[in-house]
C-alpha positions in Angstrom: 0.0 -5.4 26.1 2.6 -3.0 24.6 2.5 0.7 25.1 1.5 3.0 22.4 4.3 4.2 20.2 4.8 7.4 18.4 3.5 7.4 14.8 4.7 8.8 11.6 1.9 11.2 10.5 2.9 10.5 6.9 2.4 6.8 7.2 -1.0 5.3 6.4 -3.4 4.8 9.4 -3.3 1.4 10.9 -6.5 -0.6 11.2 -7.7 -3.4 13.2 -10.8 -5.4 12.2 -13.0 -7.8 14.1 -15.1 -10.4 12.4 -17.7 -12.0 14.5 -20.1 -13.1 11.8 -19.8 -13.3 8.0 -22.5 -10.7 7.4 -21.6 -8.4 10.3 -18.0 -7.3 9.9 -16.9 -4.5 12.3 -14.0 -2.1 11.8 -11.9 -0.2 14.4 -9.7 2.6 13.2 -7.0 3.6 15.6 -6.6 7.2 16.7 -3.6 9.2 15.9 -1.0 8.2 18.5 0.5 11.6 18.7 -2.8 13.0 20.0 -4.0 10.0 22.0 -3.5 9.6 25.7 -0.5 7.4 26.5 -2.1 4.2 27.7 -2.1 0.5 27.0 -3.6 -0.5 23.7 -6.4 -3.1 24.1 -7.3 -4.2 20.6 -9.3 -7.1 21.9 -11.9 -4.7 23.3 -14.2 -5.3 20.3 -14.2 -9.0 20.9 -15.0 -8.4 24.6 -17.9 -6.1 23.7 -19.7 -9.0 22.2 -18.1 -11.9 24.0 -17.2 -11.0 27.6 -14.9 -14.0 27.9 -13.4 -16.6 25.4 -15.8 -19.2 26.8 -18.7 -17.1 25.4 -17.1 -16.9 22.0 -16.6 -20.7 21.9 -20.4 -21.2 21.7 -20.5 -19.0 18.7 -17.6 -20.8 17.0 -19.3 -24.2 17.7 -22.4 -22.8 16.0 -20.3 -22.0 12.9 -19.7 -18.3 13.5 -16.1 -17.0 13.0 -14.7 -15.1 16.0 -11.4 -13.3 15.1 -9.5 -10.1 15.4 -6.9 -9.1 12.7 -4.8 -5.9 13.0 -1.4 -4.4 13.6 0.2 -1.7 15.8 2.9 -0.3 13.5 4.3 -3.8 13.1 3.5 -7.1 11.4 -0.1 -8.1 10.9 -1.5 -10.2 13.9 -4.5 -12.4 14.3 -6.4 -13.5 17.4 -9.1 -16.0 16.9 -11.1 -18.8 18.6 -10.6 -22.2 16.8 -11.6 -25.7 17.3 -8.7 -28.2 17.6 -8.8 -31.6 16.0 -9.9 -33.1 19.3 -12.9 -30.8 19.4 -11.3 -28.6 22.2 -11.7 -24.8 21.7 -8.5 -22.7 21.9 -7.4 -19.2 21.1 -4.8 -18.9 18.4 -2.4 -15.9 18.6 -0.5 -15.4 15.4 2.1 -13.0 14.0 2.7 -12.9 10.2 5.8 -12.0 8.2 6.5 -8.4 7.5 9.2 -6.2 5.9 12.2 -7.6 4.0 11.5 -11.1 5.2 8.0 -11.1 3.7 9.3 -9.7 0.4 12.1 -12.4 0.3 9.7 -15.2 0.9 7.2 -13.8 -1.7 9.9 -13.6 -4.4 11.3 -17.0 -3.5 7.8 -18.5 -3.8 7.6 -17.2 -7.4 11.1 -18.5 -8.1 10.3 -22.0 -6.7 7.2 -22.3 -8.8 4.6 -25.0 -8.4 7.1 -27.9 -8.6 9.2 -26.5 -5.8 6.3 -25.4 -3.6 6.5 -28.2 -1.1 10.3 -27.7 -0.6 9.6 -24.0 -0.2 7.2 -24.7 2.6 9.6 -26.9 4.4 12.5 -24.5 4.0 10.7 -21.4 5.1 9.2 -23.1 8.1 12.6 -24.4 9.2 14.1 -20.9 8.8 11.3 -19.4 10.8 11.9 -21.9 13.6 15.5 -20.9 13.7 14.6 -17.2 13.6 12.2 -17.7 16.5 15.0 -19.0 18.7 16.7 -15.6 18.2 13.7 -13.3 18.6 12.1 -15.0 21.6 14.8 -14.3 24.2 15.0 -10.7 23.1 11.3 -9.9 23.4 11.1 -12.0 26.6 13.8 -10.0 28.2 11.9 -6.8 27.3 8.7 -8.1 29.1 10.7 -9.2 32.1 11.7 -5.6 32.8 8.2 -5.1 34.1 7.3 -8.8 34.8 10.4 -10.5 36.3 8.7 -13.9 36.5 7.5 -13.9 32.9 8.4 -16.7 30.5 7.4 -16.3 26.8 5.4 -18.9 24.9 7.2 -21.1 22.4 5.8 -20.4 19.0 5.4 -22.7 16.1 5.9 -21.8 12.5 3.0 -22.3 10.2 1.7 -21.5 6.7 -1.7 -21.2 5.2 -3.2 -21.2 1.7 -3.1 -17.9 -0.1 -5.8 -15.4 0.8 -8.2 -14.3 -2.0 -6.8 -10.8 -2.2 -3.1 -11.7 -1.6 -0.3 -12.3 -4.0 -1.2 -16.0 -4.6 1.6 -17.4 -2.5 1.3 -19.1 0.9 1.0 -17.0 4.1 3.7 -17.7 6.7 4.0 -16.8 10.4 4.4 -17.9 14.0 1.6 -18.8 16.4 0.8 -20.2 19.8 -2.4 -21.5 21.3 -4.1 -20.7 24.6 -6.4 -23.1 26.3 -9.9 -21.9 27.3 -11.5 -22.6 30.6 -14.7 -21.4 32.2 -12.8 -18.5 33.9 -10.3 -17.7 31.1 -10.2 -14.0 30.3 -9.2 -12.4 26.9 -6.2 -10.9 28.6 -5.0 -14.4 29.6 -4.9 -15.3 25.9 -2.3 -12.7 25.0 1.4 -13.7 25.2 3.2 -10.3 25.5 6.4 -11.4 23.8 4.4 -12.8 20.8 2.6 -9.5 20.6 5.7 -7.4 20.9 7.6 -9.6 18.3 5.3 -8.0 15.6 7.1 -4.7 15.9 10.5 -6.4 15.7 9.5 -7.8 12.3 8.7 -4.4 10.9 11.4 -2.4 9.1 9.6 0.9 10.0 10.1 0.6 13.8 13.8 -0.1 14.2 13.4 -2.6 17.0 15.6 -5.0 15.1 18.4 -2.6 14.2 20.7 -4.2 16.8 19.8 -7.8 16.0 22.2 -9.1 13.3 20.0 -12.1 12.5 17.2 -9.8 11.4 19.3 -7.8 8.9 18.6 -8.4 5.2 21.8 -10.2 4.3 21.5 -12.4 7.4 18.0 -13.3 6.5 19.0 -14.1 3.0 21.8 -16.4 4.3 19.3 -18.1 6.7 16.7 -18.8 4.0 19.3 -20.1 1.5 20.7 -22.4 4.1 17.2 -24.0 4.2 16.9 -24.2 0.4 14.7 -21.1 -0.1 15.7 -19.5 -3.4 16.2 -15.9 -2.4 17.8 -13.6 -5.0 18.7 -9.9 -4.4 19.4 -7.1 -6.8 23.2 -6.4 -7.0 22.5 -2.6 -7.1 19.6 -1.8 -4.8 19.5 -5.0 -2.7 15.8 -5.6 -3.2 14.5 -9.2 -3.3 13.9 -10.2 -6.9 11.9 -12.6 -9.1 11.8 -13.1 -12.8 8.8 -15.4 -12.6 6.1 -13.0 -11.7 3.0 -13.8 -13.9 2.7 -10.1 -15.0 6.5 -9.7 -15.6 7.6 -13.1 -16.8 11.4 -13.0 -17.7 11.9 -9.5 -16.1 13.6 -9.1 -12.8 11.1 -7.2 -10.5 10.7 -6.6 -6.8 7.5 -6.4 -4.7 8.7 -3.1 -3.3 8.7 -1.7 -6.9 5.9 -3.6 -8.7 5.4 -0.9 -11.3 8.0 -2.5 -13.6 11.7 -3.4 -13.9 12.9 -0.2 -12.2 15.9 0.2 -9.9 17.5 3.2 -8.3 20.3 4.8 -10.3 23.5 3.0 -9.0 25.5 6.3 -8.8 24.6 9.9 -8.0 26.2 11.0 -11.3 23.3 9.4 -13.2 20.6 11.4 -11.4 19.3 14.3 -13.4 18.1 17.7 -12.0 14.4 18.2 -12.0 12.9 19.7 -15.1 11.9 23.4 -15.3 8.6 22.5 -17.0 6.6 19.4 -16.3 7.5 16.7 -13.7 9.4 13.9 -15.4 12.9 13.3 -16.7 14.7 10.3 -18.2 15.8 9.5 -14.6 12.2 8.3 -13.9 12.9 5.3 -16.1 15.4 4.0 -13.6 17.5 1.0 -14.4 16.8 -2.7 -14.8 17.3 -4.9 -11.7 20.5 -7.0 -11.9 20.4 -10.2 -9.9 23.4 -10.8 -7.7 25.2 -14.1 -7.7 24.0 -16.6 -5.1 27.4 -16.3 -3.3 27.3 -12.5 -3.0 
């Protein structure tokens, strides 16, 4: 399990939720890391409180009760759940979802692809994620080996799911691995450390990927386009764009600025001083996004 990291007090609190029954959701709010003792984070504790071991949770899942943990540690959203495989065998799924610029790019590309291009989008994004995993895995594995020299990271598979009810209406993508469950399997044995740590690498807010060229925005764009994913960036601000959002049809908007077709002023000369009275100036209107050419 990763060590606790320093937290930006201005950032929203991170939450982890555990769902062990449809009518009995339980929430766990993380403490402020600046004030918390520096110790390992065990976000599977809520699962262990009700199910001492995965084998105990299997019985609940077989009875139709969902057993899962969903949360994050200043990184990409993660999920840990007990599922029944096609052959009836129970396993623990450990998943990491997209975050940061990559999530925004895929979201915009999904709108650009439309319903007719949805199948090709799925294929392209999954292929790009497979290629990206080959880059991420050795890096996070090397980090774990500093304290566990004999460690070998799990090989993840890319996957996608149907849109969640409260999501943007586009497929959810990520990476996952499965852990087998035996009579003596512990919850700790169902955690691959590199998979867990890769969640922070996917977050723009952490900086773990600053020295990884393949995770920089332009490299991500190139990788997605190579696999047929229609990513378009703004020529001025570099945000991922779509002009097929259902609320902004025909207008170039970005998920990082969903209030309208606004873009940062391209030059400091266009920035106006703050008003003496009131709060707003003409600078608040921003500028329309301008899509860059595919070859840019």
